[in-house]
N, C-alpha and C positions, 0 to 999 in steps of 0.2 A: 822568772824574767818577765818581764812587763813591757808593753808599748810605750815609747818615751811622752806620747800625748796624755796615756794614763797616767803614767808616775807626774806629769806636769799638773795636771789634776790635782792629784793629791798634794803635790807641793804647794801651789796656787792656793787651795781651799785650806790647807794647815796654817800659812801665811795671815790668809784675812780673820780665820778663827782666831789667832794669836794677835793679833789686832798689830800685824808687822807686815803689810802688803808687800810684793816686790814687783821689781819692773821684768820686762822681758829681758833685757840684757843680764839681771842679775840671773834670772830664772835657767838663761843658757849657761851660766858658769857653774851655777849648783848642777845643774844636769851633768856636766862634764866630772864633777868633783864625785857625783854619785856612781857614774861608768868608773871612776878611776879605781875607786874604794872596792867596788864589786870585784874588777877585775885582779886587784891586789889578791881577792880571797877567792880566785879562782871562779869567779862566776861573772855573767853577764848581766849588766841591771837590764838594758834595752838592747834589742837589735838594731835600731834604727842607726844611720851612719852619721858621724859628727865631722863635719867640714871646718875646714881653717878660713875663718873670714876675717876681715880687717880688724874688730876689736875683740876677736877672741872665738872658742869655738862654739858650734851653734849646729844645732837640730835642726834642720830646715823646716821641716813639717810643723813641728813646735813654734819655731819661729813667726810663721806665716798666720800659724793659727790664733797667735797673741798679738800680731803686729799691730793692731789698730788700737792700742793703748801706747804706741810709741814710746817715749821715755818714760810714761807715767808709769804709777804702780797698777796692777792689775786687780781691779777692785769688786770683780765679779766670781762668787764662789762658783764651783764646778761641781758635776754630778759627782756624787760619792764613788769612790773607786775602794777596792779591797787591795789592802797591801798585808803582806804577812808581818805577823807581830816583831818576828826576829829583825826583818827586812826593814821595817818601819823604827826601829830602833836605831839603826845604822842612817837611813836617811834622815831622821829628824833631827839626829845630831849634827849632821852635814847641813841640811837647812839652817839650824838654828845658830850654828857657829857661823856660817858664808852670808847670811841674811843680816848681819849688823854690819859688814864692811861696805865701805862705799863700793859702790858699781865700778868706779874706774881704778878702785884699788884691786878688785877682782880681773880685771881687763890686765892690769899690769902682772898679777900673779899668775895668767895662763900665757902670759906673752914671755915668760922667763927664757933667757937664752938656754940654746937646747934642750927645750921641752918640746913635747908632740907637737903642739901648735907653730911653734917657731922652726921646726924642721922642716912641717909640713907648709908653711905660709910661704917662707922663703922672701922677706921682701916683696910680697904681692905676688912672684911668680906661680904661688900656689892657693891663691885667693879660690874659695870654693873648693877646693881641693877636699876628699877626704882624709881624716886623720886614721889612720889603719888602728885597731885596738889594740894591736900587739904592741904600737909605739906608745901608745896611753900607758899600758901596762908597765912596759919598759922605764919609761921616763918622765910621764906624767906630764 
């Protein structure tokens, strides 16, 4: 298990090194997909809570760490973080797949009807409420 900020540093640096930097919005959705994949495999990628915000799932501490970039790509490589090679293979696959998508397509994907975000956000009634990991695992 990692903390979300360390995992984010790994993702951001990987994307910069691959010449495909991502925005904070993209990072948030990628973190969500990584957590979902780990949960499907009976593990937790990070213990940090994911909340239902207007534009989809968000890990607040990571959001605020990178919020200075606004909607622009995060351009500063981060301190190196050690990721288990087996985990890195899974994480890299998700990162490489999702970073190619338009950020607003990622938002649409995470807003799917009956998905974990939609169940908690509930047309704004659950804005900034935690999305339970059990729900992420069940309905993604």
